[in-house]
N, C-alpha and C positions, 0 to 999 in steps of 0.2 A: 193819910187816914183813908180807910176804905169806907165809903158811905153806904154802899149796898153791894151784895154779892150773892152768887149762887155757887154750888159745888164745882161748876165747870172751871172756875178760876184755879182750882187746885188739881184738875185733871190734866194729865200729860206732863207733870213735872219731870218724871223719869225720861219721857221722850225728849224734852228740852235739854236735859243734862247729858244725853247721849247723842251719838252721831247718827243721823238719819241718812241712810245710804241711797234711798230712792226718792228724794225730794223732787217734786215735779210741778209745783204750782207757784206762780208769782202773783202778788197782789198789786192793785193800782187804785189810787184815789184821785178823783176828778171833781172840779167845781163847774157846774153847768152854767149856761149863759145868764141865768137870772141872778147869779152871784149869791145865791142862797141855798141851792140844792146840791148836796154832796153825793157823789156816786162812788160806791166801792165795787170794783170788778176784780176778776181773777183771769190770769192768762196761763192755761195749762201748757206744759212743755211736752206732754204726751197725751194721746187719746186713750180713754178707757170706756168700754161698753159694759153693760150689765153682765155679771154682777160686780165687776171690778171697779165700777164707779160708786159703789156704796160708801156713803159718808157717815161715819159713826158720830163725830162731833166736829164743831168748828167754832173758832173764836177769832175775832178781828179786833185789834187794839190800835187806838190812835192816841197821840199825845199832844199837849198844848202847853203854853207857858202857864205856870201856876197862878191861880187867882183870876184868870180870865173867865168871864161869865159864859157858861156853856151848859146846855141841856138838850140832848137829842130828842127830836120829835118827828112826827110824820114819817116813821120808819116804814118804808114800803119795800117788800120783797119783790124782786123782778123775775123770779122763777116760780111758776105755778106749783103749788103743793108744798112749799117750804116757807118759813117765816123767821124773822130775826127780831131780837129785842136788845135794848141797851141794858145788858146784864149787870154791869157794875161800874161805879165811878171810884177811882182811886185818887185821892187828893194829897199832894206833897208827901209821898212816902219818905221815910227816914233816909233811905239810901240815895234819893234823888229828889230833894224837896223843891227844886226849881220847876218841876213838871207836874201836871195833872194828867190823868189817863181816863179814857172811856173804853169799856170792853163790850163789844157786841157779840151775842151768842146765837147760834142756830137753835131754834126751838125743837126741831125734829131730831130724834136720835135714830140713826139707821135709815136714812133716806136714799132713794135711788133716783131722785128727780133732778139732781144737779148734773148738767152735761159737762163732759171734759173732752174738748176737741183741741188738738195740738195747734198752738199759735193763735187760737181764736179768743179774743177778749169776750168774756162772759160777764154781764152785769149781775151782781148779787143782790144789792139793796141800795136804796137811797135814803137820805134823812136831811133834816134842816136843824139849825140851832134855834131853839125856842127863846133863848135869851135875847134881849135887845142889843143891837149893835153887832159888830164883827168881832169874832174871837181871835182874829189874826192868823198866825201860822197854825195849821192843823196837819199832822203828819202821821203816817203809818209807822209803827215802831218796827225796828229790825231786831230779830231775836239775838243776833250776835253782838249788838252794841253793849259796851261795858256797863252802862248805867242800867240797862234792862237786866243783864245777868246779875248785877249786884242786888237789884230789888228782889229777884227770884230767890237768890241764895240767902240774903241777909234778912229780908223782910218777909220771906215765905209767901209771897203773893205772885201768882202766875199771870203776868201781863204779857204773854208771848202770843204770837200768831200761831194758830193751830188749825189745820184742815186734815183730819184723820180719814184717809181714803184706803179702801181695801187694796187697790192696785199699787199703792205706794208702800204697803205693809207698815203703815204708821203715819206720821205727820208728813204731809206732802208739801208743806210750805218750803220754798227755796229762796225767797227773797222778795224785794220790792222792785216792781217795774217802773213806777212813777208814783211816789208816795207823799209829796208835799204840795199843799195848796195854801194860798194866802188870799183871803177874801178882801183884803185892803188893796190888792193889785188887780187891775183889769188888764189881762194880757192881750197884747195886740196880736191879731191874726195875720199871718203872712199872705193869706189868700183873700183878704178883705178889701181888695182894690176896687171892686165894682160898687160897693155900697157902704153906708155908715149908719150909726144909730140903730143897729139891729136890736129889736126887743122881741123876746119869745116868752109867752106866759099863757096860762099858769103852768108851772112845772112842780110836781107831776100834774097831768091832766086826765080827765076821764072821758070827756066827750068832744070838746072843741079846743083847738090850740090857736091862739091869736099871735100873728106875726106882723111886725111893722118894721119898716126900714126907709132910708133915703138913698136914692140912686145917685151915684157920682155923675157929673157932667160928662157927656160922651159915652156913657155906659147905659145898659138897660138890663132888666131882669125879665125873662120871658118864659121861664120854666122852673118848676119845683119838683125835685126828686126826693123820695123818702125810701130808706132801706132799713131793714131790721138789723139786729145785732150780729146776725150771720152774714150780712152783706147782701141779702136777697132783696131785690127791688120790690117795694110794697106799693108805691104810688108814683105815677108820672103825670103831672098836671101842668097845663099851660097857664101862663100868667100874662095878663094884659099889661104891657109896659106903660108906665106913666112917669112924668117928670116929678121930682121932689118926693114927698113922703107917700108911701104906699102902705096899705093895710090888707091883710089876707086872713080869713078865718078858715082853718083846716078842720074838717070833720074827722075825728079819730074814734068815733063811737064804735066802729066795727073792727078796730085794731086790737089784736091780742095784747095783753099787758107785756111791758118790756121797755127796753131802751131802743130808740130809733135815731138814726143819723140822717139829716136832711141837708139839701143844698139848694140855694137859689142860684140859677144859672143864666148866663148870657150865652145862648146857643150859637151865636155868630162867632164869638171869640173863644168860647170854651171856659172863660173865667167864671168862677163860682165862689160862693160863701157858704161854708159848712156851719151847721149847728146841731146840737143834740137835744132831745126831749124824752120824757118818760110818760108812758101810758100806764095807768093803774086801774084796777077794777075793785070797787068797794063792795 
């Protein structure tokens, strides 16, 4: 059942049913360290400048097990001048009743604000689940999957990924780079050897980011590095090493909105712990 929809659900059916020769963009889904904030990014395989980066429409679709409580909220666009909404919820369609779907749509039609840089992960938007508890597996759909094709053909509901770009002469979506996350699983970090119990909050933030951790015996943290999503160093700050639990408040009130990657560093050994956070402007 479709609980809500707008016409974009039915835009691009012809594109989906035909072969797109110049597909150039992959999508990625991540779960940030707070285990609550989901991030949708794209990774272009080709660079496009104006006017070839003109985006006519875009839809991002995720699936989950049917009946799991989910309602998208705090949807924050991470590119100035564009915005996203949870355009439609599709519950247990006849052709695939074991799944529910949520479709996010780009509000702006004909925007030139989205950058396409070859190989560069570009954050699009973030959101949280407003329902209590964890939804479990949340996954970006793949247009070529049989159950997605069956829903489009038999139920006449377009729950496909779509990024219509002038440079691609149609739908630029080419696949999923990394599209499955599970909020029930806290993934171990291979680079987490210098500290434990890392907490970063709130995500997203507008003015201050709180960071806390515990340093492992024989290790220390004496530097904080922050880079923007293009990899440009935004902040380099000394940290006074302490034993046990440490707390740090980072002023981000002057940061442009977007996704940032930070690392807590032991400068003597080069060991570090990475994490990401989002800055928004209300």
